[in-house]
N, C-alpha and C positions, 0 to 999 in steps of 0.2 A: 259153341264153335262158330267162328265168323270166317267170312272170306272177303278178299279184296282183290281188285285188279291192280297189279303192280307191274307197270312197264310191259304190258303185253302178256304177262303171266298171271295166272290165277293162283293166289296164295290162300291156303286154308290152315287155320290153327285150331286145334281141338284139345281141350284139357281132358285127360283121361287118367286121373289119379288112381293108383292101385292096380292099374292094368299092366300086364306083362306084354312085351313086344311080340312074343311068339303067339299070343292069343288074338292079335289084331288081323283083321281081314279087310283089305282096301281094294275096292273095285272102281275103276274109272271107265266110263264110256263117253261118247261125244257130248252128252248133255247132262250127265249125272255122275256124282261121286257118292259112293256108299262106303261107310266105315262101320264095321261090326267088330265086336270083341266079346268073346265068350270063354269062360274058364270052367273046365270040368271040376277042378279042385278048389276053386275059389267062388265066392258068391257074387259074381258080377256078370251082367249082360248089358251090352251097349250097342245101340244102333242109331246111326244118324245118316240122313240123306241130304245132299246139297243138289238142288236142281233149278235154282233161280238164276242161272248164268245167262247173260245176254249174248253170249258168244259160244262157238263150238270149241270143245276141248280136243287136244291131241292125246289119246290114251297111250301112245308110244313114248311120250315125252313127259314122264312123271317122276318127280323126286320126292321121297318121303323119308323123314327122319323122326325118330322117337327118342326123346331125351327127358329124363326127370318127369315122366307122366304127361308130357306135352307132345302131341303129334303135329308135325309141320309138313304140309304137303304143298308142293309147287308143281303146277301143271301149265305147260305151254298151250297157248291158243293154237288151234288148227290154222294152218296158213291160209286156207281158202276163205276163212271168215274175216281176214284182215283186209280184204279187197285187193285188187290188182290194178296197178297203173297201166293204162293202155297207151301205147305210142300211137300218135296220130300222124298218118302219112299224108 
């Protein structure tokens, strides 16, 4: 799984062949993304952490799609980490 900075969003793509969508647990906090998958009836266990972000994430702005064994996650950066222009009076 790799991640990239895409126009102010963090995009993560993870190959998870053989995994069922219902078995995936995705956790996002300000500096870390954790993906786990465990199946009671199948023989797989998956865990991956991403925590090398140079920015703060916004856990309320996450989109995750699972298609054909590939998990795509898009996370907006937290606004405060983008800096604020200050008007000079």
